[in-house]
C-alpha positions as CSV (number, residue, x, y, z in Angstrom):
1,X,-41.4,-29.2,-24.9
2,X,-38.4,-27.5,-23.1
3,X,-39.2,-24.6,-20.8
4,X,-38.9,-21.1,-22.3
5,X,-35.6,-19.5,-21.0
6,X,-36.2,-16.6,-18.7
7,X,-35.0,-13.4,-20.4
8,X,-32.1,-11.6,-19.0
9,X,-32.7,-8.3,-17.1
10,X,-31.4,-5.2,-18.8
11,X,-27.8,-4.8,-17.7
12,X,-26.8,-2.1,-20.1
13,X,-26.7,0.5,-17.4
14,X,-23.5,-1.0,-16.1
15,X,-21.5,0.3,-19.1
16,X,-22.8,3.8,-18.7
17,X,-21.9,3.7,-15.0
18,X,-18.4,2.5,-15.8
19,X,-17.7,5.3,-18.2
20,X,-18.1,7.8,-15.5
21,X,-17.2,5.9,-12.3
22,X,-14.4,3.5,-13.2
23,X,-11.3,3.7,-11.1
24,X,-8.2,5.1,-12.8
25,X,-6.0,2.0,-12.8
26,X,-2.7,1.8,-14.8
27,X,-3.7,-1.1,-17.1
28,X,-6.8,0.9,-18.2
29,X,-4.8,3.8,-19.5
30,X,-4.1,4.2,-23.2
31,X,-0.4,5.0,-22.6
32,X,-0.1,1.7,-20.7
33,X,-1.3,-0.2,-23.7
34,X,0.9,1.8,-26.1
35,X,4.0,1.1,-24.0
36,X,3.4,-2.6,-23.1
37,X,0.6,-3.9,-25.2
38,X,-0.7,-7.4,-24.5
39,X,2.3,-8.3,-22.4
40,X,1.4,-5.6,-19.9
41,X,-2.2,-6.9,-19.7
42,X,-0.9,-10.5,-19.3
43,X,1.4,-9.4,-16.4
44,X,-1.3,-7.5,-14.7
45,X,-3.7,-10.4,-14.9
46,X,-1.1,-12.7,-13.3
47,X,-0.5,-10.3,-10.5
48,X,-4.2,-9.5,-9.8
49,X,-5.1,-13.2,-9.1
50,X,-5.9,-13.3,-5.4
51,X,-4.1,-10.1,-4.8
52,X,-5.6,-6.6,-4.0
53,X,-5.2,-3.9,-6.6
54,X,-3.4,-1.6,-4.2
55,X,-0.6,-4.1,-3.7
56,X,-0.3,-4.9,-7.4
57,X,0.2,-1.4,-8.8
58,X,3.7,-0.7,-7.5
59,X,4.9,-4.2,-8.3
60,X,3.5,-4.1,-11.8
61,X,5.2,-0.8,-12.6
62,X,8.5,-2.1,-11.3
63,X,8.1,-5.4,-13.2
64,X,7.4,-3.8,-16.5
65,X,10.1,-1.3,-16.1
66,X,12.6,-4.1,-15.6
67,X,11.1,-6.5,-18.2
68,X,9.0,-4.4,-20.7
69,X,8.6,-7.4,-23.1
70,X,8.3,-11.1,-22.8
71,X,11.6,-11.6,-24.6
72,X,13.3,-9.4,-22.0
73,X,11.8,-11.5,-19.2
74,X,12.7,-14.8,-20.9
75,X,16.3,-14.0,-20.4
76,X,15.9,-13.6,-16.6
77,X,16.8,-16.4,-14.2
78,X,14.1,-18.0,-12.0
79,X,15.9,-16.5,-9.0
80,X,15.6,-13.0,-10.4
81,X,11.9,-13.5,-11.1
82,X,11.1,-14.9,-7.7
83,X,13.1,-12.0,-6.1
84,X,11.3,-9.4,-8.1
85,X,7.9,-10.9,-7.2
86,X,8.7,-9.9,-3.6
87,X,5.7,-10.0,-1.2
88,X,2.9,-10.3,-3.8
89,X,2.0,-13.8,-2.4
90,X,1.4,-17.1,-4.2
91,X,5.0,-16.9,-5.7
92,X,4.4,-19.9,-8.0
93,X,2.7,-17.3,-10.2
94,X,6.1,-15.7,-10.8
95,X,7.5,-19.0,-12.2
96,X,4.4,-19.5,-14.3
97,X,4.7,-16.0,-15.7
98,X,8.4,-16.6,-16.4
99,X,7.5,-19.9,-18.2
100,X,4.8,-18.0,-20.3
101,X,7.4,-15.4,-21.2
102,X,9.8,-18.0,-22.4
103,X,7.1,-19.7,-24.5
104,X,6.0,-16.4,-26.1
105,X,9.6,-15.7,-27.0
106,X,10.2,-19.1,-28.4
107,X,6.9,-19.9,-30.1
108,X,5.4,-16.5,-31.0
109,X,8.5,-14.3,-31.8
110,X,8.0,-12.4,-28.6
111,X,4.4,-11.3,-29.3
112,X,1.7,-12.4,-26.9
113,X,-0.8,-14.4,-29.0
114,X,-4.3,-13.2,-29.6
115,X,-6.0,-16.5,-30.1
116,X,-7.6,-17.9,-26.9
117,X,-6.4,-21.5,-27.7
118,X,-2.8,-20.3,-28.2
119,X,-3.0,-18.4,-25.0
120,X,-4.3,-21.5,-23.1
121,X,-1.2,-23.4,-24.4
122,X,1.1,-21.1,-22.5
123,X,2.3,-22.2,-19.0
124,X,0.2,-21.0,-16.1
125,X,-2.7,-19.6,-18.2
126,X,-6.2,-20.7,-17.6
127,X,-9.5,-19.9,-19.2
128,X,-10.1,-16.6,-17.4
129,X,-6.6,-15.2,-18.2
130,X,-6.7,-16.3,-21.8
131,X,-10.0,-14.6,-22.4
132,X,-9.0,-11.5,-20.4
133,X,-5.9,-11.0,-22.6
134,X,-7.9,-11.6,-25.8
135,X,-10.5,-9.0,-24.7
136,X,-8.6,-6.3,-22.8
137,X,-5.5,-6.4,-25.0
138,X,-6.9,-7.1,-28.4
139,X,-10.6,-6.1,-28.1
140,X,-12.0,-9.4,-29.2
141,X,-15.5,-10.5,-28.4
142,X,-15.5,-13.1,-25.6
143,X,-17.2,-13.3,-22.2
144,X,-14.7,-12.8,-19.3
145,X,-16.0,-13.9,-15.9
146,X,-14.1,-13.5,-12.7
147,X,-15.3,-13.8,-9.1
148,X,-16.7,-10.2,-9.1
149,X,-18.6,-10.8,-12.4
150,X,-20.0,-14.0,-11.1
151,X,-21.4,-12.3,-8.0
152,X,-23.1,-9.6,-10.1
153,X,-24.6,-12.2,-12.4
154,X,-25.7,-14.4,-9.5
155,X,-27.6,-11.5,-7.9
156,X,-28.9,-9.5,-10.8
157,X,-29.8,-12.5,-13.0
158,X,-30.1,-15.4,-10.6
159,X,-31.7,-13.6,-7.6
160,X,-29.3,-15.3,-5.1
161,X,-26.9,-13.7,-2.6
162,X,-23.7,-15.5,-3.4
163,X,-22.5,-17.6,-6.3
164,X,-22.0,-21.3,-6.0
165,X,-19.1,-23.2,-7.6
166,X,-17.8,-21.8,-10.9
167,X,-19.5,-23.3,-13.9
168,X,-19.6,-22.9,-17.7
169,X,-23.2,-21.6,-17.1
170,X,-21.6,-18.3,-15.9
171,X,-19.8,-17.9,-19.2
172,X,-23.0,-18.7,-21.1
173,X,-25.0,-16.1,-19.1
174,X,-22.3,-13.5,-19.6
175,X,-22.0,-14.3,-23.3
176,X,-25.8,-13.7,-23.6
177,X,-25.5,-10.4,-21.9
178,X,-22.6,-9.0,-24.0
179,X,-23.2,-6.3,-26.5
180,X,-22.7,-7.4,-30.1
181,X,-20.1,-4.7,-30.9
182,X,-16.6,-5.9,-29.8
183,X,-15.5,-2.6,-28.2
184,X,-18.7,-2.3,-26.3
185,X,-18.5,-5.9,-25.2
186,X,-14.9,-5.4,-23.9
187,X,-16.1,-2.3,-21.9
188,X,-19.1,-4.3,-20.6
189,X,-16.8,-7.1,-19.4
190,X,-14.6,-4.6,-17.5
191,X,-17.7,-2.8,-16.2
192,X,-19.2,-6.0,-14.7
193,X,-15.9,-6.7,-12.9
194,X,-15.7,-3.2,-11.6
195,X,-19.3,-3.2,-10.3
196,X,-18.6,-6.4,-8.4
197,X,-15.4,-5.0,-7.0
198,X,-16.6,-1.7,-5.7
199,X,-20.4,-1.8,-5.4
200,X,-21.8,-5.3,-5.5
201,X,-19.3,-6.6,-3.0
202,X,-19.5,-9.9,-1.2
203,X,-20.2,-8.7,2.4
204,X,-21.5,-5.2,2.2
205,X,-23.1,-4.5,-1.2
206,X,-24.0,-0.8,-1.7
207,X,-27.2,-1.4,-3.6
208,X,-28.2,2.2,-3.3
209,X,-25.3,3.1,-5.7
210,X,-25.9,0.3,-8.1
211,X,-26.7,1.3,-11.7
212,X,-28.9,-1.8,-12.2
213,X,-30.7,-1.8,-8.9
214,X,-34.1,-1.6,-10.6
215,X,-33.3,-4.7,-12.7
216,X,-31.6,-6.7,-9.9
217,X,-33.6,-9.8,-9.1
218,X,-31.9,-10.3,-5.7
219,X,-32.7,-6.8,-4.6
220,X,-36.3,-7.1,-5.9
221,X,-36.6,-10.3,-3.8
222,X,-35.6,-8.4,-0.6
223,X,-32.0,-9.5,-0.7
224,X,-32.5,-13.0,0.7
225,X,-29.5,-14.3,2.6
226,X,-29.3,-17.8,1.1
227,X,-26.4,-20.1,1.8
228,X,-22.9,-18.8,1.6
229,X,-20.8,-21.7,0.1
230,X,-17.7,-19.6,-0.6
231,X,-14.5,-21.3,0.5
232,X,-12.9,-19.5,3.4
233,X,-9.2,-18.8,3.2
234,X,-7.3,-20.2,6.1
235,X,-5.8,-17.8,8.6
236,X,-2.4,-16.4,7.5
237,X,-1.0,-16.0,11.0
238,X,0.8,-19.2,12.0
239,X,0.0,-20.9,8.7
240,X,2.2,-22.8,6.3
241,X,1.8,-19.9,3.9
242,X,3.4,-17.6,6.5
243,X,6.3,-20.0,7.0
244,X,6.9,-20.3,3.3
245,X,6.9,-16.5,3.0
246,X,9.4,-16.2,5.8
247,X,11.7,-18.8,4.1
248,X,11.5,-17.0,0.8
249,X,12.3,-13.6,2.4
250,X,15.5,-15.2,3.8
251,X,16.4,-16.6,0.4
252,X,15.7,-13.4,-1.4
253,X,17.9,-11.4,1.1
254,X,20.7,-14.0,0.6
255,X,20.4,-14.2,-3.2
256,X,22.2,-15.5,-5.2
257,X,24.5,-17.2,-2.7
258,X,21.9,-19.0,-0.5
259,X,22.3,-19.8,3.1
260,X,22.9,-23.0,5.2
261,X,19.6,-24.8,5.5
262,X,20.0,-24.9,9.3
263,X,20.2,-21.1,9.3
264,X,16.9,-20.6,7.6
265,X,14.4,-19.0,10.1
266,X,16.0,-21.1,12.9
267,X,13.8,-19.4,15.5
268,X,10.6,-20.4,13.8
269,X,8.3,-21.6,16.7
270,X,7.3,-24.8,14.9
271,X,10.4,-26.7,13.5
272,X,8.2,-29.3,11.8
273,X,6.2,-26.5,10.0
274,X,9.5,-24.8,9.1
275,X,10.8,-28.0,7.5
276,X,7.5,-28.6,5.8
277,X,7.6,-25.1,4.3
278,X,11.2,-25.7,3.0
279,X,10.2,-29.0,1.5
280,X,7.1,-27.6,-0.2
281,X,9.2,-24.7,-1.7
282,X,11.7,-27.1,-3.1
283,X,8.8,-29.2,-4.6
284,X,7.3,-26.1,-6.2
285,X,10.6,-25.2,-7.8
286,X,10.9,-22.0,-5.7
287,X,14.0,-23.2,-3.8
288,X,16.9,-25.5,-4.4
289,X,18.9,-27.5,-1.8
290,X,22.5,-28.5,-2.4
291,X,25.3,-29.5,0.0
292,X,23.4,-28.3,3.0
293,X,22.6,-24.9,1.4
294,X,19.2,-23.5,0.4
295,X,18.9,-21.0,-2.4
296,X,16.5,-19.6,-4.9
297,X,16.2,-21.6,-8.1
298,X,19.1,-21.1,-10.5
């Protein structure tokens, strides 16, 4: 006989907390949705991947002012897209977003699809982004789990300090916790993310401010440390990422003409790393080399 599943703790307090404590972010405002709809949500989700909210906000506003619809962005060149991405980091996201815009314009008459499977078929969109658009743009009933949500679930439900590797179990747990009514489930999804972002943080959780502190199994167990298996990001200073960023800045400043390849960050302290950065940008489609010149993609 299979073991009886352990019932979930009551997490409903997260929604009440969110209604009064949620940060005022552009993509949460009614006027944002009225102006940009699902396209605005999709752009924001691309930009928020691995990038702090404070850095995203000015870029998002400028992006949507320039390209308020996927059809408008589909007409842009890759060089224009990479230039507009500026210093947001992980610039391949810009090309993926451009590819998604083209696909939406060509396959869906310029309207970001609602169906999760249709969203997953767009370039650069994974399970999280597809579900986030379906929930936050269209109000559909799906579990949405990001890093912050996983941490809240791990602590409140699992009683552990830090989540392990992502798994479908996270989605199943979140799905079990969702309210049945779609609007409430969308709010709950957003609330769990917000709680993990501002209260149930990775390094310094503020348990005294948590709306579910009485239900949290990790807190009840005395906040055991456990093993932190999170992957640490490599240092930026002196990294290949820094070299790639320096090359891209040079190309953006020189767009659209490009520059002689020998003149690209010629004083970089590690010439081998410089060349490796250039080669990787070309391989990723973020730069083009021709007749000794390097430029942004045409």
